[in-house]
C-alpha positions as CSV (number, residue, x, y, z in Angstrom):
1,M,57.2,185.2,114.4
2,R,58.4,182.0,112.7
3,Q,62.0,182.6,113.5
4,I,62.4,179.6,115.7
5,D,60.7,177.3,113.1
6,D,62.9,178.7,110.4
7,K,66.1,178.1,112.4
8,I,65.1,174.8,114.1
9,I,67.9,172.8,112.6
10,Y,70.5,175.4,113.6
11,M,69.1,175.7,117.1
12,L,69.0,171.9,117.6
13,N,72.6,171.7,116.4
14,A,73.6,174.4,118.9
15,T,71.5,172.7,121.7
16,I,72.5,169.1,121.5
17,P,76.1,168.5,122.3
18,T,78.4,166.3,120.3
19,E,80.0,163.3,122.1
20,S,83.1,165.3,123.1
21,F,81.0,168.0,124.8
22,K,78.3,165.8,126.3
23,S,79.7,166.2,129.9
24,Q,79.8,170.0,129.7
25,I,76.2,170.7,128.5
26,D,72.9,169.6,130.1
27,A,71.1,168.5,126.9
28,T,67.9,167.7,128.9
29,A,67.6,171.3,130.1
30,Q,68.5,172.7,126.7
31,C,65.9,170.6,124.9
32,K,63.3,171.4,127.5
33,Y,64.0,175.2,127.1
34,L,63.9,174.9,123.3
35,F,60.6,173.0,123.5
36,E,59.1,175.7,125.7
37,Q,60.2,178.3,123.2
38,I,58.7,176.4,120.3
39,E,55.4,175.8,122.1
40,S,55.2,179.5,123.1
41,G,55.8,180.7,119.6
42,H,53.2,178.4,118.1
43,K,50.6,179.5,120.6
44,K,51.3,183.2,120.0
45,R,51.1,182.8,116.2
46,E,47.9,180.8,116.3
47,L,46.3,183.3,118.7
48,A,47.4,186.2,116.5
49,I,46.0,184.6,113.3
50,T,42.8,183.6,115.0
51,R,42.3,187.2,116.3
52,C,42.8,188.6,112.8
53,L,40.5,185.9,111.4
54,N,37.7,186.8,113.8
55,A,38.1,190.5,113.1
56,S,37.9,189.8,109.4
57,K,34.9,187.6,109.8
58,E,33.2,190.4,111.7
59,K,34.0,193.0,109.0
60,V,32.6,190.7,106.3
61,K,29.5,190.2,108.4
62,Q,29.0,194.0,108.8
63,Y,29.6,194.6,105.1
64,K,27.0,191.9,104.2
65,I,24.5,193.5,106.5
66,Q,25.0,196.8,104.9
67,R,24.6,195.3,101.4
68,D,21.4,193.4,102.5
69,N,20.0,196.7,103.8
70,G,20.1,198.1,100.3
71,D,23.5,199.7,100.1
72,D,24.8,198.6,96.7
73,S,27.5,201.3,96.4
74,P,30.7,200.3,94.5
75,Q,32.8,201.2,97.5
76,L,31.0,198.8,99.7
77,L,31.1,196.0,97.2
78,K,34.8,196.6,96.7
79,A,35.5,196.6,100.5
80,L,33.5,193.4,100.9
81,R,35.4,191.6,98.2
82,K,38.7,192.8,99.6
83,E,37.8,191.7,103.1
84,Q,36.6,188.3,101.8
85,S,39.9,187.9,100.1
86,S,41.7,188.7,103.3
87,L,39.5,186.2,105.1
88,R,40.5,183.4,102.7
89,L,44.2,184.3,103.1
90,L,43.9,184.2,106.9
91,Q,42.2,180.8,106.7
92,S,44.9,179.4,104.5
93,E,47.5,180.9,106.8
94,L,46.0,178.7,109.6
95,S,46.6,175.6,107.3
96,V,50.2,176.8,106.6
97,E,50.7,177.2,110.3
98,E,49.7,173.6,111.0
99,V,52.2,172.4,108.4
100,V,55.0,174.5,109.8
101,K,54.1,173.4,113.4
102,K,54.2,169.7,112.4
103,R,57.5,170.0,110.6
104,T,59.1,171.8,113.6
105,I,57.8,169.3,116.1
106,D,58.9,166.3,114.0
107,V,62.4,167.7,113.6
108,Y,62.5,168.5,117.3
109,H,61.4,165.0,118.4
110,A,63.9,163.4,116.0
111,R,66.8,165.1,117.7
112,C,65.7,165.7,121.3
113,R,63.6,162.6,122.1
114,T,66.5,160.9,123.9
115,Y,67.0,164.0,126.1
116,Y,63.6,165.4,126.8
117,K,60.1,164.0,126.3
118,P,57.3,166.6,126.9
119,S,54.5,165.6,129.1
120,K,52.0,166.2,126.3
121,K,52.3,165.6,122.6
122,V,52.0,168.9,120.7
């Protein structure tokens, strides 16, 4: 899902024309389209991570309720630890997502700011 972020430099090089091709390509439309793709990808990834995070929180909550009700089985404790680990990974993934998002937007603005300025700062 991070394909656009991983290839942002390449995509910008392909989007923004050199001086010799400036008249043949509408850089404003290209930058706008690229920005919409970037924004859409960021929203989809954040939504997916948030959904997984909420599901994991709910599982941890259920496991804790079972444990508090007297179920001290090794399987339950193992499942609880595993789910808590997954929860921490998902929380760190949200932080990673913010870093990736900031880097992509910074690179985009550095190259496309003269052609297209989004109505809102991402």
